[in-house]
C-alpha positions in Angstrom: -8.7 -20.3 -37.6 -6.1 -18.3 -37.5 -4.8 -16.9 -34.1 -4.8 -12.7 -34.3 -0.6 -11.8 -34.5 0.1 -10.3 -31.2 -0.2 -6.3 -30.9 3.5 -5.6 -30.3 4.3 -2.0 -28.9 5.6 0.6 -30.9 8.8 2.0 -29.5 7.0 4.6 -27.8 4.7 2.7 -25.9 7.9 0.2 -25.2 9.5 2.9 -23.5 6.8 3.8 -20.9 6.2 0.3 -20.4 9.8 -0.2 -19.3 9.7 3.1 -17.3 6.9 2.1 -15.8 8.5 -1.1 -14.7 11.4 0.0 -13.7 9.0 2.4 -11.1 6.9 -0.5 -9.6 10.4 -2.6 -8.8 12.5 0.2 -7.6 10.0 2.5 -5.4 8.5 -0.2 -3.4 12.5 -1.2 -2.6 13.3 2.1 -2.0 10.2 3.0 0.1 10.7 -0.5 2.5 15.0 0.6 2.6 14.0 4.0 4.2 11.2 2.5 6.6 13.6 -0.2 7.4 16.3 2.3 8.4 14.4 5.2 9.9 11.5 3.1 11.6 12.4 -0.9 11.4 9.8 -1.9 9.7 8.9 -2.6 6.2 6.8 -1.1 4.0 3.7 -3.3 4.3 4.0 -3.1 8.5 3.9 0.7 7.7 0.5 0.8 5.3 -0.8 -1.4 7.8 -0.3 0.7 10.7 -1.3 3.6 8.4 -4.4 2.1 7.4 -5.6 1.1 11.0 -4.3 4.8 12.6 -6.3 6.3 9.5 -9.7 3.9 10.8 -12.6 5.1 13.2 -11.4 3.8 16.5 -7.9 2.7 14.7 -10.2 -0.6 14.2 -10.9 -2.6 10.7 -12.1 -6.1 9.9 -8.9 -8.2 9.0 -10.3 -8.8 5.6 -10.9 -4.6 5.1 -7.4 -3.9 6.5 -5.9 -6.7 3.5 -8.0 -4.7 0.8 -6.5 -1.7 1.6 -3.2 -2.2 2.1 -3.3 -4.4 -0.8 -1.8 -7.6 0.4 -3.7 -11.1 0.7 -5.4 -12.1 3.9 -2.7 -14.4 4.3 0.1 -12.3 4.2 -1.4 -9.3 6.6 -2.5 -12.3 9.4 1.7 -12.9 9.4 2.3 -9.3 9.5 -0.5 -8.8 12.1 1.3 -11.8 14.3 4.7 -9.8 14.0 3.0 -6.5 14.9 0.9 -7.9 18.1 4.6 -9.5 19.6 5.8 -6.1 19.4 2.4 -4.5 21.2 1.7 -2.6 18.3 -1.6 -4.2 17.2 -4.2 -6.5 18.9 -6.6 -9.1 17.2 -10.7 -9.3 18.4 -13.5 -11.1 17.6 -16.1 -8.3 15.7 -18.9 -7.9 18.2 -20.9 -7.6 15.4 -20.1 -10.8 13.8 -18.1 -13.2 15.2 -17.3 -14.6 12.0 -14.9 -11.3 11.3 -11.5 -10.8 13.6 -10.8 -7.1 14.2 -7.4 -5.5 14.0 -7.0 -2.8 16.6 -4.2 -0.4 16.8 -2.5 0.1 20.3 -1.6 3.6 21.6 1.9 1.9 21.2 1.3 1.2 17.8 -0.1 4.8 16.9 3.5 5.9 18.6 5.1 4.1 15.9 2.9 5.5 12.9 3.2 9.0 13.9 7.3 8.2 14.8 7.0 6.5 11.2 5.2 9.0 9.0 7.3 12.1 9.2 10.3 9.9 7.4 8.0 8.2 5.3 5.9 11.2 3.9 9.7 12.9 3.4 10.8 10.1 1.0 7.2 9.8 -0.9 7.8 13.5 -1.7 11.5 12.9 -2.7 11.2 10.4 -4.7 7.4 10.7 -6.6 5.5 14.0 -6.0 8.4 16.7 -6.0 10.2 15.6 -9.2 7.0 16.2 -10.7 5.2 19.3 -11.9 1.5 20.1 -10.3 0.2 19.3 -14.1 2.3 15.7 -13.8 0.9 14.8 -10.4 -2.4 15.2 -11.5 -1.7 13.2 -14.9 -0.4 10.8 -12.6 -3.7 10.7 -10.9 -5.8 10.0 -13.4 -3.3 7.1 -14.7 -2.8 5.5 -11.8 -7.1 5.5 -11.7 -6.7 4.1 -15.0 -4.7 1.8 -14.7 -5.5 0.1 -11.4 -9.8 0.4 -13.1 -7.9 -1.8 -16.0 -6.4 -3.9 -13.3 -10.0 -4.4 -11.2 -12.8 -3.0 -12.7 -15.2 -3.5 -9.7 -13.1 -1.2 -7.9 -11.1 -2.7 -5.2 -7.6 -1.2 -6.1 -6.9 2.0 -4.4 -6.2 5.2 -6.1 
């Protein structure tokens, strides 16, 4: 039995794919550089602090925070350790179920997010939002929703 031949990309598909790959590599690096320069934190650390800042009582189970920040539980645990040393986050057992650990944003952590957010949102605007028309922004929303659904049909991908 012959295996089907690959469905090679057309020139148009290849251009779209290579553009997406370039953006996927360069955008995180640019956002990380801005946060490192202006706030002394990585983009992933910012995602963690920001996720906690938007949660009820600034608290999330570690497993939920890992999912929200698009990181593994192992990676998150290492980052939380660094953030704890800086006094921005603390861990505590979940009183509802001791098998889980909660990450809690401290007041100093809240202050760090508040101080870091304006520069980060300005970078997001400059790199993603402002170069696009309103129509393109709506299209980007739909495009990323579809790509995320193709990656994870169960719906754990954000966007």
